[in-house]
C-alpha positions, 0 to 999 in steps of 0.5 A: 508517481509524485512529481519531484520524486528522485527515488522510484515509488513502491508499493509493499503489500504484507504478505506475512502470516496475519496480513494473509489471513486477513486477505492480503493476497487479494489485496495484492492481486488488486494492486498488480491489476491496476499497473501504474507507470513507474510504481512497482507493487511487491508482496512484502514480508512483514511490515510490523504492524501485526494485528492492523492488516492488510498493511500497505506501505507507499515508498518513498513517502512512508504512506502507510495504510491499514486495513485495506480491502480489495475494493479499496485499491482502485481509489488508492491507485487513482487518488494517491499513485496517480493523483498525488494525495494520499487517502487520509481517511485510510493512513495508519498513524501508529507505526512503531518508529 
């Protein structure tokens, strides 16, 4: 968890139809296999970015990751969730506002 956050960190992994077809179930399982104290991992409804999944949203920072593969999850856990540094090469910046 990032120091100074007043809100707990939550990782949402889209489990809607298009993300599931692209492997979102395996991504969710990979996050759940690497628990981080103070971080909640949840399968979510559609995050509104269909076709770019599996989508992962880290809250409260609002960091979006797209096309996440299960083998990339350990890097997200270590660098982002434990180390406090988002992985720039994986960030999805075209979020509909």
